[in-house]
N, C-alpha and C positions, 0 to 999 in steps of 0.2 A: 917715357916721354910721349905726350899726346901729339898726334899728327896735326899739322896745320891745315891740311886739305880736308874739306868736307865733301862728301858725296853729294852732287847736285840733286840727286833723286830725293834726298831727305829735305833739302832746302826748298826746292821748287818742284813738288811732285806733279803739278799740272803741265809744266814745261818739259819735263823729262819724258823720254820714250817709255812706254809700258814695259815693265820688267816682271814677267810672270813669276819668276823664281822668287823675287822679293815679296810679291803678294802671297804666294804659297807659304813661304817661310813665316810671314807675319800672321796669316790666318791660323796656321798650325800652332804657333806660339800663343795666340789669343785663345784658341780652343783648349789648350792644355791649362791655361790659367782659369778659364771658365769651369773646367772640370774640377780643378783643385779647390776653387772657391765655392762651387755649388754645394759641396758637402758641408760647408760651414754655414751658409746663409741662403740656401735655395737659389743660388745663381744671381747674377747681376744682369738686369735688363739692358743696361748700357753696353756691357761687354757683349752680350748676345746680339745686340743691334749692330755693333761694329763688325762682328764675325759675319753676320748676314750681308752687310754691305761689301766686305772684302770678297766674299764668295760671289756676289752679284757682279762685282767688277771683273773677277776672273772669268765668269761665264760670258761676259760681254766682249772679251778679247778675241778678235777675229783670227789671230795667228796661233791660238791655242789648239791643241789636238781636239777633234770633235768629241771624243769620249770624255776628256777632261772637262771640256766646256759643259757637256750634258750633266756630268757629275756635280760640278760646281753650281749649276742652275738648280738641280734637284736639292742639293744641300742648302742653298740659299733659301729656297721655299720652306724647307723644314725648319731652318733657323728663324725664318720669319714667323712661323707658327709658334716657336718658343717665345719670341718677343711678344707676340699678341697675347699669349696665354699668361705671361708673367706681368703684363702691364696692369696697374691697378684699374679696376672697373670704376667708371664714373658713377657718382651717386644718382640713383633714380628717384625723382620726386613725384609724388602723387599730386593730383590737382589740388587737394586740400592742403598738403604741405607747402605748395607754392603760394597759395593765398595766405597761409599763416606766416611764412617767412617774409613775404612782401609787405605784410601789414606791420611787422616788427621794425622794418627798416625805416618807415616813414615817421 
């Protein structure tokens, strides 16, 4: 039977007090999914971005042990690099291609 009570941290995360254990649990879960799926399709940029944000949130918690905050900050920066490297690069247009494409539109 499903419990009728829902943890308020899941319903209103901004109103609930910070729960470092929940964030650590979530980020470890996300990292394991990223690793499992990265072998199939070179990783998912959205998943890497969520991991990076979770680590950043942990690094910003004032009541976390300094060594854990520093580790989360460092890992957040590393995952940020993963996100940047997997993002599709915008197309670069030369001046000539800009003129050609703009003349086609008119």
